[in-house]
C-alpha positions in Angstrom: 27.3 17.4 24.3 28.3 19.0 27.6 31.8 20.6 27.7 32.9 18.3 30.5 32.3 15.2 28.2 35.2 16.3 26.0 37.6 15.7 28.9 36.9 12.0 28.7 38.6 9.6 26.2 36.8 9.3 22.8 35.6 5.7 23.7 33.7 7.2 26.7 32.4 10.1 24.7 30.8 8.0 22.1 29.9 5.0 24.0 30.6 1.4 23.3 30.0 1.7 19.5 33.6 2.9 19.3 34.9 -0.7 19.2 33.4 -1.1 15.7 35.3 1.8 14.0 39.0 0.9 13.9 40.4 0.0 10.5 43.3 -1.8 9.0 45.5 -1.0 7.2 45.9 2.6 8.8 46.0 5.6 6.5 48.9 8.1 6.5 48.2 11.7 5.7 50.2 15.0 5.7 48.1 17.3 7.8 48.3 20.1 10.3 48.0 23.7 9.5 50.6 23.7 6.6 50.6 19.9 6.0 53.9 19.5 7.8 52.8 16.8 10.2 52.3 13.2 9.3 49.2 11.5 10.9 48.6 7.8 11.0 44.9 7.3 11.1 43.4 4.0 12.4 39.9 4.8 13.3 36.8 7.0 12.6 37.4 9.3 15.5 40.9 10.3 14.5 39.9 10.7 10.8 37.0 13.0 11.9 39.5 15.0 14.0 41.9 15.4 11.1 39.0 16.4 8.8 37.6 18.9 11.2 40.7 20.3 13.0 43.9 19.4 11.2 43.2 19.6 7.5 46.0 21.8 5.9 44.8 25.3 5.1 46.1 25.0 1.5 44.5 21.7 0.8 41.2 21.8 -1.0 38.0 21.0 0.7 36.2 19.6 -2.3 33.2 17.4 -2.7 35.0 14.3 -1.4 35.9 16.2 1.8 32.3 16.9 2.5 31.3 13.3 1.7 33.9 12.0 4.2 32.8 14.3 6.9 29.1 13.1 6.5 30.2 9.5 6.2 32.3 9.7 9.4 29.4 11.4 11.2 27.2 8.5 10.2 29.8 6.1 11.3 30.2 7.7 14.7 26.5 7.4 15.1 26.7 3.7 14.3 25.1 4.0 10.8 28.0 2.8 8.6 30.8 0.4 8.9 34.6 1.1 9.4 35.5 0.1 5.8 33.0 2.7 4.4 34.4 5.4 6.6 38.0 4.5 5.7 37.3 4.6 2.0 35.6 8.0 2.2 38.6 9.5 4.2 41.1 8.1 1.8 39.2 9.6 -1.2 39.1 13.0 0.5 42.8 12.8 1.2 43.6 11.8 -2.4 41.5 14.6 -3.7 43.4 17.1 -1.5 46.8 15.7 -2.4 47.7 14.9 1.3 47.7 11.1 1.2 51.1 9.8 2.2 52.3 6.8 0.2 
C-alpha cells in the first residue's frame, strides 16, 4: 500500500468492507509499551493495531497471539466475520493476561 494511503482514515484505506467489522460488546485491554494504557477495542482495525503496535513488551506473544493476528488479517480481507475476529482477539488478550475485566 502506498505510504500516502496511511494518511487516510481506516475506512478509506480498507474500502467499504470496514462496515462489517465492528463488534459488540467492546473489549478492554491493558496495552501500550508497559501495559499502562487501557484500550477499548470495538472493531478489527483497532484490534489489529493493538496486536501489531501496542502489545505490552512484557506480555507473552504466544500461539493465540499469532492466531489472532492471522484471523484479523483474514477479517480485514473480508474472509471472516467480526465475531470470529473478536473471539480470537479476546483469547490472545486472555493468554497474555492483559484482558481488562
